[in-house]
N, C-alpha and C positions, 0 to 999 in steps of 0.2 A: 751652162748648168741648167738647173731646173727652176730657176727663180723667175717669178712674175709678180703681178700686183698682189698685195696682201688683202685678206678679208677684213671688212670694217669690224671693229670690236663689238659693236652692238647689232650685228646682223641678225642675231636670233630674235631680238626685240622687234627689229624691223619686219622680219618674216611674220611674227605674231600679229603685228599691227596690220600688215597687208592682208592677212587672212581673216581679219575681224576678231582676233582673239587678244584680249587685254592681258598684260603681264600681271601675275598675282599680286605684285607689290609686297611691301613689308608688313602690312596690317592684316590683310585677309587671312593668310595661313595661321597666324597666331590667334586671331579671334575664333576661327573655326576649330582649331585644336583645343582651345579653352572650353568651348561649348561641348565638344565631344568628351572631354575629360569630366566635365560636370555631369553629363548624362551617365557616364560610367560610374560616377560616385553615387548616384541616386539609390541603387539597391542596398548600399551599406547602411542607409538610414533605417532599414527594416530589421537589421540584426544588431545594431548598436544604438543605444539610447541617445536621444538628442542631448546635445551639450556643447562644450567649447570646441570639440573636434570639428564640427561643421564649419565654424568660423575659421579655424586654422586651415582646413583643407581649401575652402573657397578663397581665402586670402592667398594661399600659396599658388593656386591656379592662376589667379589674377596677376600676381607678381611675375610668374613665369611668362605670361602673355605679354605684359608690358616690357619686360626685359628683352623678350624676343623681338618685339617691334623696334625698340631703341637700337638693339644690336644690328638689325638688318638695315636700319637707316644710317647709323654711324659708320658701319663697315661696308657700305654698299659698293665702294670703288675697289675693294680688294677682291682677290681671286675667290672663287666659290668655296674652296676648301678652307682657306684662311678665314673667310667670313663666317663659315659655319662654326669653326673652332672657337673664334673669339665670341661669337654669340652664345655658344654653349657655356663658355667660361663666365660670361656675364650673367647668364641665367642661374648657374650654380652659385655664384657669389651672392646674387640678389636673394635667392631663396634661402641660402644659409643664414644670411643676416635676418631675414624675415622670421624664419623658424626660431632662431636664437632669441629674437626680441619677444616672440609670443610664448615660448616654451621654457627657456632657461635664462631669462634676462638677469636673474639674481646672481648668476655665476659668470656673466659675460662682461667684457671690457666695454664700458660706456653703454652697457645694456644690449649691444647688437653684435659685438665681435666675440665669437666663441673662444673660450680658453680650454686648457686641458681638463679643468674641472667640469666645464660644460659638456665636453665629450664623454667624460665618465658618467655624468648624470644621465645623459641621453642613453648611454649603453645600459644602465640600470633600468631605466624606464622601458626600453625596448624589451629587455628580458621579462620584466613584469607584464608587459602587454602580451608577449608570447604565452606566458603562463595563464593569463586571463582568457585568451582565446582557446587554449588547449583544454581548459577545465571549465570554461564559462558557460553561461546560459544565454540563449538568444531571447531578447536583446541583451547584449553585454552592456554593463554599466559604462557610462561615458567618463572614464577616469582620465587623469592627466597623462597616465601612461599610454592609454589608447589614443589620446589626442596627439601625443608625440609620435607614436608609430604610424598613425594614418597621415599625419602631416608630412613625414619623411617619405612614406610610400607614394603619396600623390604628388610630391615634389618631383620624384623620379619619373612617375607616370606622365605628368604634365610636360616635362622637358622632352621625354621620348616621343610623345604624341605630337608635340610642336614640331619636332624635326621630321617626323614621318610625313606630316601634312605638307610642310614646306618643300620637301623633296618629291611631293606628289606620289608617295608610295601608298596609294589608295587602298589596295587590298589588305596590306599589312595594318593600316590604320583601322579598318573595319574589323578585322579579325581580333586585333589586340584589345580594342575597346569593348567588343562584344564578350570576349573571354573574361575581361576584368569585371564587366557588369554582371555576368551570370554566376561568377564565383560565389557570392554570398548565398545564392539559392542552392548551389551544389553542396556547400559546406553544411548548411543548416537544414537540408532537406525541406526547405520552405516551399510554400506554394508559388506557382508561377506569378511573377510580378507583371501583371498586364500593363500597368501604367508605364513601367520601364520599357517593355517590349515596344510599345507604341512610340515612346520618345526615341528609342534607339533606331527604330525604323525610319523616323523622320530624319534623324542625324545621318543615317546611311545614305538617304536620298541627297542630303546637302553635300556630303563628302563626295559622292559619285558625281554630282553636278560640278563641284569644284574641279575634280580630276578631269572631267570631259571638257570643261570650259577652257582649261589651261593646257590641254594636250596639244603640243605644237605639231604633231604629226597628223592626227586624225582630223577630218572635217569637223569644225566646232559644232555646227548645228546638229548633225546626225549623232555625234557622240553625246551631246546634251540630251537629245530625245531618248536615246537608248538608256542613259543613266536615269533619267526621270521615270521612264516606263518601269525600269527595274525597281526603283525605290517605291513607286506607287504600288507595284505588285506585292512587294514585301509588306507594306502597310495593310493592304487589303487582305492578304493571307493571314496576317496577325489578327486583324479584327474579326474576320469570318471564322477562321479555323480554331482559334484559341478557346472560345466557349464550348466547343464540342469535343475537345481533346480530353482523354481520360487522365486529367491532372492527378499526379500523385501515384500513378501506377508504378509499382516497383519493377515489373517486368511486363512486356507486351502480352496481352491476353489474360492477365491476372485480375483485371477489373480495378475499380477505384480502391485507394488505400488511404489510411489515416497516417499522417505524418506526426510523429510523437517527439516532443522535446522536453528537456528536463526543466520545466518551470511550472508555476502555479497560475498561469493566466488561462483560466478555463472558461471564462464567460462566453466567448464566441462559440466554443465547441458545445458547451452545455445548451446553448440556445439554438444550435443547429437542428433544423427539422429532420434531415435525412439521417439514416443510420445504416451502417454496413457491418457485415460479419468480420470481426477482427481476427478471431482465432477459434480453434476448437481444442478440447482436451478430454482425456479420460484419466481416471484415477483409481487406485486400489482402495482408497478410503470410501467411507459411506457417503460423503458429499464432496463436491468439487472445492478446491482451495482458492484463496485469493492468489493473484499473481502480482509480483512486485517488479518494478522496472528500475527504480533508483531511490536513494534517500537523500534528503537535503537537510543539513545540520548547521550550515553557516548562514547567519542572518546579518546583513550589513545595514539594517535600518530601513531598507526599501524592498528587499527581495530575499527569499531563501534560495541558497545556491547549493548545487550538488557537492557531495563530499569529495575532497581531494585525497584519494587513497591509492595505495599500491595495487597493481594487478599482477596476476601470476598465471601460468598455464593451467588450463582446466584439469589436466592430468594430475596436478598436485592437490586438487580439491580446494576446500574453503577453510581449512584449519580445524582446530579443536572446537568441540562444543563449548558453549559459554555457560552452561548450567552445571550445578554440582551433581554428584553421583546419586544423591538421595532424591533428586527430582525425577519423576516419571517422564518417559519419552514416548512420543507417538511417531512411528515411522510410516512413510508413504512412498508410493511410486506414481508419478504423474507424467503422462505423455502429452505433448503439446504440438499442435500444428498451426503455424502462423500463416494467416491468409491475407488480411487487409491492413497490416501494420508496417510502416516504413520507419525503422529506428536502428540505432547502433547498439541497442540493448535488447537482450532476450527476456521475455516475460518468464519468470520462474517463481514457484511457490517458496514460502519461507518454512524452515530454513534449509536451503539447498546444501547437499553434501556431495553429490556426484551428478554430473551432466554428461550424457552420451548421445551420439548421433549428430554432432555438429562439427564444423570445421575447426581445425586446431588454432586458427587465428582468433577465435573467441577466447576471452580471458576471464578468469574468476576474480571477483573483488571480495576478498575475505571479510573486510570490515562490515559490509552490509549484506553479504551473501547474494550478490547479483552477478550478472554476466554481461560483459561489454566487449566491444571490438572497435579498433581504430580504422578498420578497412572494410568490414562486412556489414550487410544489411539484414535485418531479421526477417524480411519478407520471404516467404517460402520455406522457412526453416521447419524441420520436423525432428523432434528430439525428446528424450526422456530424462526426467529429473528425479533423483531419490532424495527425500527430505527426512529430517528428524526435528521434532518440535518439542520443547519443554512443556510439561503439563503439571505445574505445581498445584498444591491445594491452597485454599484460602488462608489457612494458618501459615503456610510457608511463604506466601507472597507478602502477608502482613508483617512477618518477622524480618523480611529483607528491607534493605535501605536503598533509596533512590538518590542518595547524595551524589553530587557531581564530582567524580573522581578523575577528571581529565578525559572522559570518554569523547566529549565533543567540545567545540569552540565555546568560550565563555559567552554569557549573554550580552546582547548589545547594550551599549550605554545610552543614557538620555532617552529612555523610553517614556512615553506619556504616563503621568502619575496614575491614571485610571487603570492601567493594566496591572501594576503591582498591587495597588490598593484593593481592586476587585478580587484578585486572586487570594489575598490574605483574608478578606472579608468572607468570601464564599467557603473557604476551607478552615475557618476558625474553629469549628467544632470537631474536626477530624484529628485523630491521635497518631496515625501512622501515615507514611508516605503514600501507600496504596490507597488508604481511605481518603486522603486529600484529593488524589487524582480521580478516584471514583466519584467523589462528591462534585468535583469540577465537571466531570463528564455528565453526570445526571442534571446538573444545573443548566448546562447548555441545552440538553435535550428537552428539558421541561419548560424553560423560560424563554427560549428563542423559537423563531419560526424559519422555515426554509423558503427562500425566494431567489429567483434568478434575476429578476428585474429591479428589485429595490436597491442593490448596490450601484447599479448603473444610474438609476434615477436620482439617488442621493449623492453620487459622486465619490464612493469609497470602494470601487471594484478593484481591489488589490490586496496584497499581504504586507504592505509596509506598516510601520508602527502607527502612523496617523490613521491609516485605513482600519487597523484593528481597534483603535480607540473609538472611532466612529461606529464601527460594528457593535462594540459593547454598549454604545448608547442607543443605537437603532434596534438592536437585538433581532436582526433579520439578515439573511445572506445564504450562501451555498457552501459546499464542502470546503473550499479553500479558506473561506473566512473562519469557519469553525476550527479547522486544523491549525491555521495560522494563529488564531487567538489562543487556543489551548496550548500551543507550543510556547508562545511568549509568556503566558501566565505561569506555565510550569518552570520556565527559566527563572522567573522572578522568585520562585520558591527554591531555587538552587538545585534543580533536577536536570540531569542530562536528557535532552529530548531531541528528536528529529522528526521530520515529516516524510512519509512514504508516499510514493506515487505508484499506482498499480491498477489492476483490473478486478472487477467483480467476478465471482466464479462462473457466472452465466446461468443458463437455463438448460435443463435436460431435454434432449431431443429423442426421437424414436429411432435414431441410428445407433449402431453398436460397432465397436472395434474390438475384436477378440473377446466377445461376450461382455465387454464393459460398455456402460452408457457413455455416449458422446455428448459433452456439454458444449453449447455454443455461446461465445462471448462476443457481444456487439460493441461497436465503437462508442456507444453512449454509456457503456458500463465501465467507465474510467473514474478514478476517485483519488482522493488524498486523505490520509489520516495520520495522527501522531503516534509515536512510540516513545516510551520512557525506559531507561536502563535500570534494572534492579540487580544488585549484587548477588551473585550466585544463581541467578535465574536467566539473565540476559534481557533482551529488548521485549517489552510488554506493550502490545498495541492497545489503543483506546479508540472509541468511536463517539466523538462529541456531536456529530452532525445530526440535527434534529430531524426526526421522522425517517432517517435513512439507516439501513443496516441493523446490526445487532450489537448493543453496547457490551463492553467487557464486564464480566462479573464472575469471579472464580467461585467454585463450589467448595464447601468445607469437606474435610476428610470424611466426616460422618455421612455426608450426602453422596459420597462416591467420587469426589474430586481426586485427581491425581492417579486414577486407576490405570491410566494408559489406554482406556477405551474411548471411543468417540461417540458421545450421545447424539441422538438426532436433534437437529436444530430447526427452528422455523425457517421457511424459505426466505432468503435475503431479498430485500427490496431494492430495485435499481432506480427507483424514482421516489420522490417524497410522497408520503402517505398522510392520512389524517390522524393516525395514531402511532405511537411509538412502538417499535418492534419489541417482542419479548426478549428478556435477557437470556443469555446462554447459561448453561449450568456447568460447563467445562472450563478448561484452562485457556491460555492465550491462543492456542491454535484454533479456538472457536472463532476468533476474529478472522481466521482464514476462510470463513464461510459468510462473511459480511457482504453487504451490497456496496458497490462503489459507483460514483457518479461519472465524471468525465475528466480527462487529463491529456496533456500533450507533453512528451518528453523527448529530448535529444540533446546530448552534449555536443558542443561544437568540436569538430575534429578536422582542422583544415589541412593537416599534413598530407594525406593521400592526394587530395586535389592539388595542393601546392606543388608537391613533388612531381605529379603527373604533368602539370602545366609547365613546370621548369624543364622537365625532360623533353616535352614537345618543343618548347622554345629553343632549347639547345640544338635539337635535331634540325629544326627549321633554319636556324641561323648558322649552323656549322659550316656549310659550303661557303656562305658569304664571308664568314670570319677567316676561313682558310685562304680564300681568294684575296681578301684584303691584306692578309699577312704576306702573301706572295708578292702582291703589287708593291707593298711598302719596301720589301727587300730589293726588288728590281729598281725602284726609284732611287734607293740608296746607291746601287751600283751605277745607274745612269748618271747620277750626280758626279760620280768619279770619272765619267767619260766612257763607260762600258756601252758601246754601240749595240752589241748583240743582246744585252739585257733589255735595252730600250726597245729594240725591234721585236724581241720576243713578247714583251708586254703589249705592244701595239697589235701583234698578230692574235694574241689571246683575247684582247678586248674586242677585236673584230669578230672572233668566233663566238664570244659571249653574246654579242649583239645580233648575231645571225647574219653578219655581212659576208659577202662572197669572198672566198679565199681560193687561190689556185696555187698548186705546188710549184709550177714553173714561173711564177711571178718573180721579176727582178724588183729591186728596190724602187727604181724609177716607175715601172709599170704600176706597182701597187700604190705608190704615192700619187700618181696622176689620177688613178681611179678614185681615190679617197677625196682628192681635191674637187674633181669635176662632178662626182656622183653624190658625195656626202658633205660637201662644203667644208672640208678640212682646211685649216690655215696653211696657205702655200709656203709662207716663209718658214713656219715651224717644220713642215714636211721636208723642205729643202735642207734644213739643218740636220735632220735625222738621216736623210738620204746620203748627204756628204759623209757623215760619220760612218755609216754602214759600208759605203763603197770604199772608203779609206781602210776600214778594218778588213774588208774582204779581199781587196786587190793590191794594196800597198805591199812593199817589201817588208819582211820581218823587221820589227824594230822601228819602222817609220810611222806607225799608226798609234802610237802610245798616247798622244795628247789630243783628245777630241773635244775637250772642254766640258762644260756642264750641259748634259743632255736632258736633265730632268725638266727644265723649263719648257723647251719645245714639246717634249712628250706630254707634259701636263696640259698644254694648250690643246693639242690634238685630241687627247682622251676626254677633255671636257666638252669638245664639240661633237664628237661622234654620237653620243647618246641622243643628241637633239635631232638626228636624222632618222630616228626610228620611233615607233609608237610607244605609248606608255606600257603596254603589256610586255613588249620586248625589253624595255628598260628594267622592269621589275624582274623578269626572268633572268636577265643578265646579272642582276645583283644577288638574287636568291638562289638560282641554280645555274651558275656559270658553266657553260659548256666546256670550256677549256680544262676544267678539272676532271672531266669524265672521259676525255679522249685527247690524244696527243695532237697538237696543232703544228703542222709543218709550216715553216716560214720560207719555203721555196729553196732555190738553188743556193741561197746565202747560208743555209743551214750547213751545207757541206763546206762552203768556202770559209765559214766562220771557225772551222776546226783547225785551221792552219796555225 
């Protein structure tokens, strides 16, 4: 027969040692995988507030690494497949106990063993986390739900990366961790995280070095040098090219853009020295209107959050008008062209009734009459909005009530006493709800000063309850402080209030579009202001920011208020001035000619990116999954003694690895070549050859019992990849050639049909 001496069981290790290449061992892959996962986690700190989630994620990554090291030490003498499976089970068990202890210990047995109640609680928190991401504001609050979701996510990620590194699937490791790291920037339209790109470049260098150092096929030194050169080139390209890239450009050639998010963290943008043209507009009105992006009416004690409201197709409009029939109405047509704004919301004037000229994927938000999309970007949009705005008289607005009738969320609890006490003290002499708010507005504009630096220097640059309390004591700040303080004080007076984020009308240019003046709106003309709901009138805007814009002040019927005409207004101010602007004489649409400061707005919408990433991942992994399923099926048949299934799997594996196959090969010829050229185990090949020859040449009925062929087949298949380089091993796993063309197994294919 074909039997000679067998190959030593640790010949692969001996080859590595002879070539000067050390075995990776059980510790190196897990440490490198943990480091790669930590780097991939870094960008998430920019879109999620710091909190317990960072401790949970880091702990999970460390637990996975330790479990991987222990598993590879304890199960070292087992076959590779069994070792990997047991190590995986150990990692899953360890991370499950760690997550249970950190996140749901109150429902667990002994605090670490999950129960059905623990599973249900985790499910509820996962759903809560999904809701927070879908409607949240970057950075998202570090809630327990977010800690749970991120802990489980990075548990899966850490285990996957650990096994990718241990199997030296270097390209997949780099692609996966890079995609995971860039995901937060894609979702939030955030600026390029230069620190992360540098860290990821270094990590790519380390991973490439690891792959080259432990590549059994390629010369160690040359592979290491190539990997090092590639990594250094990536780092150099990142450092040199990133500063000169047009960061934020929505499309090539459109120039720089402003990324806008739905929050009130405006300090950095307001202090930004450069300014870009954000959009242009023309209007049928006598002056350009304010443009709104979103409203924020949910206050959690730390931040104002965007409204969670239903969306509907733009073709259905924005619903019925909110004011009574006896209130005059001003109608307008505004055409807008977005140039330097990247956002998932379209800037629109209030109150929008019809939008034309945009993709059908844009959706109307009837509650606040804004326009949003889960898949489109505003950059480059050119559209027309028809609006209708209530114009009540002073008598009508005074006769209306601003009592909170469930229009918005109830006021936050446990506010600092100074907020409510000051609101009641300032408005003590006013008799109507409107007069109280007007008094509050005038108090802010006369008793406070505008400053960009004071909130930073004094440490209250935010809209949380404590920041508002400090702002009321310091009496200086910028638009978000005025809007946030006004809103909380109005809430303590039991009035429904929300904060609007939008744009200043801009300035007239010498350009015209269809005989209409073109107004230019720059990136530093963003602002936030409060609105209060009045029964029978709708949302009435106010302007508390000192020295900015035009404060709300309705005219009496005798003075011409409510006529439906639009009196001329003083030019809005885009920056603080030494004196307060004159008050308007018209209705609330007069606020649509106010000045605005600066703002960033963008709701997180991860679904398009997540679905795209999932689709790409499925497409990439599909050939490997199909091939793995086919191999599993053949191993099952080989275990039952099916010689042709075992031989077919051997032939397909050779084709996947790019090994030479000849149609005329006999079993002995192919086996001899595998042994001599690719160091296949001679004893295992002998067992397969005997089974195949018995199946091919024996009389019918005499070849029924070939015994278990899975064991020798597994031995050979584990050795063949060691005879090729890393690139061919990866190709064999991810794009197996045997799936794309029929591999002939030689003359035995015909004989096997008997």
